C-alpha positions as CSV (number, residue, x, y, z in Angstrom):
1,M,-63.5,12.2,9.2
2,T,-63.6,9.0,7.1
3,V,-60.4,6.7,7.1
4,A,-59.7,4.4,4.3
5,I,-59.2,0.8,5.4
6,D,-57.1,-1.6,3.1
7,R,-59.2,-4.6,3.0
8,A,-56.2,-6.8,2.3
9,T,-54.0,-5.7,4.9
10,G,-56.6,-4.4,7.4
11,K,-54.3,-1.1,7.8
12,R,-55.2,2.5,7.0
13,R,-54.3,3.5,3.6
14,G,-51.2,6.0,3.6
15,D,-49.7,4.6,6.7
16,R,-46.0,3.7,6.1
17,A,-44.6,0.5,7.2
18,P,-42.1,0.9,10.2
19,R,-38.6,1.2,9.3
20,P,-36.8,-2.0,10.5
21,G,-33.9,-1.6,12.7
22,L,-29.9,-1.7,11.6
23,G,-29.8,-5.3,12.6
24,Q,-32.8,-6.4,10.6
25,R,-31.4,-4.4,7.5
26,I,-28.2,-6.1,7.7
27,K,-29.9,-9.5,7.9
28,N,-32.1,-8.4,5.1
29,G,-29.2,-7.2,2.9
30,Y,-27.0,-10.7,3.8
31,Q,-30.0,-12.8,2.9
32,R,-30.7,-11.1,-0.3
33,Y,-26.8,-10.8,-1.5
34,W,-25.2,-13.5,0.4
35,Y,-23.6,-14.8,-2.8
36,A,-22.0,-11.5,-3.5
37,Y,-20.5,-11.3,0.0
38,A,-19.4,-15.0,-0.6
39,M,-17.4,-13.9,-3.6
40,I,-15.7,-10.9,-2.3
41,A,-14.9,-12.4,1.0
42,P,-11.4,-14.1,-0.3
43,V,-10.5,-10.7,-1.7
44,V,-11.1,-9.0,1.8
45,I,-9.4,-11.5,3.5
46,V,-6.3,-11.5,1.4
47,L,-6.3,-7.5,1.5
48,G,-6.7,-7.7,5.3
49,V,-3.7,-9.7,5.4
50,I,-1.4,-8.1,3.0
51,V,-2.5,-4.5,3.8
52,G,-4.5,-4.2,6.9
53,Y,-2.4,-5.9,9.2
54,P,1.0,-4.4,8.0
55,L,-0.7,-1.0,8.0
56,V,-2.2,-1.3,11.7
57,R,1.3,-2.9,12.8
58,G,3.1,-0.1,11.2
59,V,0.9,2.8,12.7
60,Y,1.8,1.0,16.3
61,L,5.4,0.9,15.7
62,T,5.4,4.9,15.0
63,F,4.4,5.2,18.8
64,T,7.3,3.1,20.0
65,D,11.2,3.5,20.0
66,A,11.4,-0.1,18.1
67,D,14.9,-0.6,16.3
68,S,16.8,-3.7,15.3
69,L,18.4,-3.8,18.8
70,N,15.3,-4.0,21.0
71,S,12.9,-6.0,18.7
72,A,12.1,-9.6,19.1
73,R,14.5,-11.7,17.0
74,T,16.2,-15.1,16.9
75,I,19.7,-15.9,17.1
76,G,20.6,-19.6,16.7
77,V,18.4,-21.5,19.0
78,N,18.0,-18.3,21.4
79,H,14.9,-16.3,21.1
80,I,15.2,-12.6,22.4
81,S,12.1,-10.9,23.4
82,A,11.2,-7.3,22.3
83,T,12.1,-4.5,24.7
84,Y,10.8,-1.7,23.1
85,K,8.5,0.7,24.7
86,F,5.7,3.1,24.2
87,I,6.9,6.8,23.6
88,G,3.6,8.3,22.2
89,F,4.2,11.0,19.4
90,D,7.9,11.5,20.2
91,N,8.9,10.1,16.6
92,Y,6.6,12.4,14.7
93,K,7.8,15.4,16.8
94,D,11.4,14.5,16.3
95,I,10.9,13.9,12.5
96,L,9.0,17.4,12.1
97,F,10.6,19.5,14.7
98,G,13.6,17.8,15.9
99,P,17.1,19.4,15.8
100,T,17.9,17.4,12.5
101,A,14.3,17.8,11.1
102,Y,15.6,19.7,8.2
103,D,18.4,17.4,7.2
104,R,16.4,14.2,7.8
105,F,12.9,15.4,6.5
106,W,12.2,18.7,5.3
107,S,15.2,18.7,2.7
108,H,13.8,15.4,1.4
109,F,10.3,16.4,1.5
110,L,11.0,19.6,-0.7
111,W,13.0,17.5,-3.3
112,T,10.2,14.8,-3.3
113,V,7.6,17.7,-4.0
114,F,9.8,19.1,-6.8
115,W,10.5,15.4,-8.2
116,T,6.8,14.8,-8.2
117,V,5.8,18.1,-9.9
118,G,8.7,18.0,-12.4
119,C,8.1,14.5,-13.3
120,V,4.2,14.7,-13.8
121,A,4.6,18.0,-15.5
122,L,7.2,16.5,-18.1
123,T,5.3,13.1,-18.8
124,Y,2.1,14.9,-19.1
125,T,3.5,17.3,-21.7
126,I,5.4,15.1,-23.7
127,G,2.7,12.4,-23.5
128,L,0.0,14.7,-24.9
129,G,2.5,15.8,-27.6
130,L,3.1,12.2,-28.7
131,A,-0.6,11.5,-28.3
132,L,-1.5,14.3,-30.7
133,M,1.1,13.0,-33.2
134,L,-0.1,9.7,-33.1
135,N,-3.7,10.6,-33.4
136,E,-3.0,12.1,-36.9
137,K,-3.0,10.0,-39.9
138,L,0.6,9.3,-40.7
139,R,2.6,6.5,-42.4
140,G,4.2,4.1,-40.3
141,R,1.6,5.1,-37.2
142,T,1.4,1.4,-35.7
143,L,5.2,1.0,-35.9
144,Y,5.7,4.4,-33.9
145,R,2.8,3.3,-31.3
146,L,4.8,0.1,-30.6
147,L,8.2,1.8,-30.2
148,L,6.8,4.4,-27.9
149,V,5.3,1.6,-26.0
150,L,8.5,-0.4,-25.3
151,P,9.8,1.7,-22.3
152,W,6.6,0.9,-20.5
153,A,6.4,-2.6,-21.5
154,V,10.1,-3.5,-20.5
155,P,10.2,-4.2,-16.8
156,T,11.2,-1.1,-14.7
157,F,14.5,-2.7,-13.3
158,V,15.6,-3.6,-16.6
159,T,15.2,-0.1,-18.0
160,V,16.8,1.6,-15.0
161,F,19.8,-0.8,-15.0
162,S,20.2,0.1,-18.7
163,W,20.3,3.8,-17.8
164,R,22.8,3.4,-15.0
165,I,25.1,2.0,-17.5
166,V,24.6,4.5,-19.9
167,L,24.8,7.2,-17.4
168,S,27.9,6.0,-15.9
169,D,31.4,7.9,-16.4
170,S,32.5,5.9,-19.3
171,G,28.9,5.2,-20.5
172,V,27.6,5.7,-23.9
173,L,26.1,9.1,-23.3
174,N,29.4,10.5,-22.0
175,Q,31.3,8.9,-24.8
176,I,28.9,10.6,-27.3
177,L,29.3,13.9,-25.5
178,G,33.1,13.5,-25.3
179,R,33.3,13.2,-29.1
180,L,31.1,16.1,-29.6
181,H,33.7,18.1,-27.4
182,L,30.7,18.9,-24.7
183,P,31.0,18.8,-21.1
184,Q,30.7,15.2,-19.4
185,P,28.4,15.6,-16.6
186,Q,28.8,13.0,-13.5
187,W,25.5,12.0,-13.6
188,L,25.6,9.7,-10.8
189,E,27.8,11.6,-8.7
190,D,27.3,15.2,-8.6
191,T,23.8,16.2,-6.8
192,F,22.5,18.4,-9.5
193,W,22.8,15.7,-12.2
194,Q,21.8,13.0,-10.0
195,R,18.5,14.9,-9.7
196,F,18.4,15.6,-13.3
197,A,19.1,11.9,-14.1
198,A,16.4,10.8,-11.9
199,I,13.8,13.1,-13.5
200,M,14.9,12.1,-16.8
201,V,14.8,8.2,-16.3
202,N,11.2,8.4,-14.6
203,T,10.1,10.6,-17.4
204,W,11.2,7.9,-19.8
205,C,9.4,5.3,-18.1
206,G,6.2,7.3,-17.6
207,V,5.7,8.8,-20.8
208,P,4.3,5.6,-22.6
209,F,1.4,5.2,-20.0
210,I,0.4,8.9,-20.2
211,M,0.5,8.9,-24.2
212,L,-1.7,5.7,-24.3
213,S,-4.1,7.1,-22.2
214,L,-4.4,10.5,-23.5
215,L,-4.6,8.8,-27.1
216,G,-7.6,6.9,-25.9
217,G,-8.8,10.1,-24.8
218,L,-8.3,12.0,-28.0
219,Q,-10.1,9.0,-30.3
220,S,-13.1,9.3,-27.8
221,I,-13.8,13.0,-29.0
222,D,-16.4,13.5,-31.5
223,S,-14.9,14.7,-34.8
224,S,-18.2,16.9,-35.5
225,L,-16.7,19.1,-32.6
226,Y,-13.8,19.8,-34.5
227,E,-15.5,20.2,-37.9
228,A,-17.9,22.7,-36.3
229,A,-15.2,24.8,-34.7
230,E,-13.3,24.8,-38.2
231,M,-16.4,26.1,-39.7
232,D,-16.7,29.0,-37.3
233,G,-13.2,30.0,-38.1
234,A,-11.3,28.6,-35.1
235,S,-7.5,28.3,-35.4
236,P,-5.7,25.1,-34.6
237,W,-4.7,26.4,-31.2
238,Q,-8.3,27.6,-30.3
239,R,-9.6,24.1,-31.4
240,F,-6.9,22.6,-29.2
241,R,-7.8,25.1,-26.3
242,H,-11.7,24.8,-26.5
243,V,-12.3,21.1,-27.8
244,T,-9.3,18.9,-27.3
245,L,-8.5,20.1,-23.8
246,P,-12.0,20.1,-22.6
247,G,-12.5,16.7,-24.0
248,L,-9.6,15.3,-22.3
249,R,-10.6,16.7,-18.9
250,S,-11.6,13.5,-17.3
251,V,-8.8,11.3,-18.6
252,S,-6.2,14.0,-17.9
253,S,-7.6,14.4,-14.3
254,T,-7.1,10.6,-13.7
255,V,-3.7,10.3,-15.2
256,V,-2.3,13.5,-13.2
257,L,-3.6,12.0,-10.1
258,L,-2.2,8.4,-10.7
259,G,1.2,10.1,-11.8
260,V,1.5,12.0,-8.6
261,I,0.7,9.0,-6.4
262,W,3.1,6.7,-8.3
263,T,5.9,9.4,-8.5
264,F,5.6,10.6,-5.0
265,N,6.2,6.7,-4.1
266,Q,8.6,5.7,-6.8
267,F,11.1,3.7,-5.0
268,T,12.4,1.5,-7.7
269,I,14.0,4.2,-9.9
270,I,15.6,6.1,-7.2
271,F,16.9,2.8,-5.5
272,I,18.2,1.1,-8.5
273,L,19.6,4.2,-10.2
274,F,21.6,5.2,-7.1
275,G,21.9,2.2,-4.8
276,P,20.6,2.1,-1.1
277,H,23.6,4.1,0.1
278,G,24.4,6.5,-2.8
279,A,23.2,9.9,-3.7
280,P,21.8,10.8,-0.4
281,D,20.7,14.4,-1.7
282,A,18.8,12.6,-4.4
283,Q,16.7,10.4,-2.1
284,I,13.0,11.1,-1.9
285,L,10.9,10.3,1.2
286,V,10.2,6.7,0.5
287,T,13.6,5.8,-0.2
288,W,14.7,7.8,2.7
289,A,12.3,5.8,5.0
290,Y,13.8,2.5,3.5
291,Y,17.3,3.5,4.4
292,L,16.1,4.3,7.9
293,G,14.6,1.0,8.4
294,F,16.9,-1.3,6.4
295,G,20.1,0.5,5.1
296,Q,21.6,1.7,8.5
297,Q,22.6,0.2,11.8
298,P,20.8,0.1,14.0
299,R,17.8,-0.2,11.9
300,D,15.2,2.4,13.1
301,F,12.0,0.6,12.5
302,A,9.9,3.2,14.4
303,Q,10.9,6.1,12.4
304,S,10.7,4.3,9.2
305,A,7.2,3.5,9.8
306,A,6.5,7.1,10.9
307,Y,7.7,7.9,7.5
308,G,5.3,5.7,6.0
309,V,2.4,7.2,7.9
310,L,3.4,10.7,7.0
311,L,3.7,9.8,3.3
312,L,0.1,8.0,3.4
313,S,-1.3,11.1,5.2
314,M,0.1,13.4,2.7
315,L,-1.5,11.6,-0.4
316,T,-4.7,11.5,1.4
317,V,-4.8,15.1,2.1
318,F,-3.6,15.8,-1.5
319,T,-6.2,13.4,-3.1
320,S,-9.0,15.0,-0.9
321,F,-8.1,18.5,-2.1
322,Y,-7.6,17.3,-5.7
323,F,-11.0,15.8,-6.0
324,R,-12.8,18.9,-4.4
325,W,-10.9,21.1,-6.9
326,L,-12.0,19.0,-9.8
327,K,-15.7,19.0,-8.6
328,R,-15.6,22.8,-8.0
329,N,-14.1,23.3,-11.5
330,D,-17.0,21.0,-13.2
331,Q,-19.6,22.7,-11.4
332,L,-18.1,26.1,-12.7
333,A,-17.9,24.5,-16.3
334,A,-21.6,23.3,-16.0
C-alpha cells in the first residue's frame, strides 16, 4: 500500500490536523477578534450593572422574607443591619397556593391575560385597518399619517394624564354623553369601566406603532402579486387573505410578540390612570407587584421580587412556545 507524503509538511496527505482544545480556541478567537470584544465590553459592563445585578439580587430576595422592617437601612446616623432570613420557596408557595392566592395572584393573573389579549387584538386589528387605508392613494395621506402618529409621538405619561382628565366624572367625555342624554359611566371608579378605560387608553397609545409597522410591511409586498391575483379573478377578500396576510406574516409575528411583552408589562398606563392605590381590581401583575413592594406598609420586598420572577418566567415560556408555533407554521407553509 502506497502512502502519499506531502513534501512541504512531511505529513501524510489526507490526514486532518488535530483539533485545538477549548482554551486554545478561545485564545485564537480573542487574538483574531480582540477589537470586537473591546467595542462590546462597555455595553456588557453597563448591562451587567443595570440589568444583571438587579436580576440576580431580585432572585435572591425571593428566597428570603425581606421587607421594609428587616432590611438594612440608615436612620439618621444609625445604621441598622439586615435581619431577614432564607426561607426557600415559601414565597412562591404562598403566592400560588396560599390561602389568599386567588385574591392576591390568580385574579390579577386572569385580568392581566385578558387585558393583554384584548389590547393586542384591538391594536393589531385597528392598526391593520388604518395601514390598509393609508396604503391606498388618497388625498391628504401625509396629513393623516402625521395625525395618526401623534398619540405615539406624545410622551405616554402626558397622554395618560390627558385621558384621566377626559374620563373624570366632570370630564369632557361625560359632558358630551350628558348632552346626548346618554348614561355617564364612572370611568375611574366602577370596576367594569375602569378595565374598559384601561384597554381603551392602551389601545390609543399602541395603535400608531402597529400601524406604522404594518404599513411598512404592506409597502414591501410586490405589486405584481396583486396584479396576478386580480387577473386570475380573485376578489378583494381573496387578495387580502392569500396575498396581503401572507406578505405581512413576518411583520405581524414581530409586532404581536412585542405587543404581548409590552402590554403584559405595561406599568405606566395603569399606574398613572388610576394611581398607586386606586382601582384594585384593575391592577395587572406588574402594578400589583409594585404595590406590594412600595405601596403598602410594611413593604414586602420578597413577595414583590417573586412576582417579578414569575412575570419573567411567564414571558419566557410564552416566547418559547410562540417561536416554536411560528417555526411549525413556516414549515407547513413551505
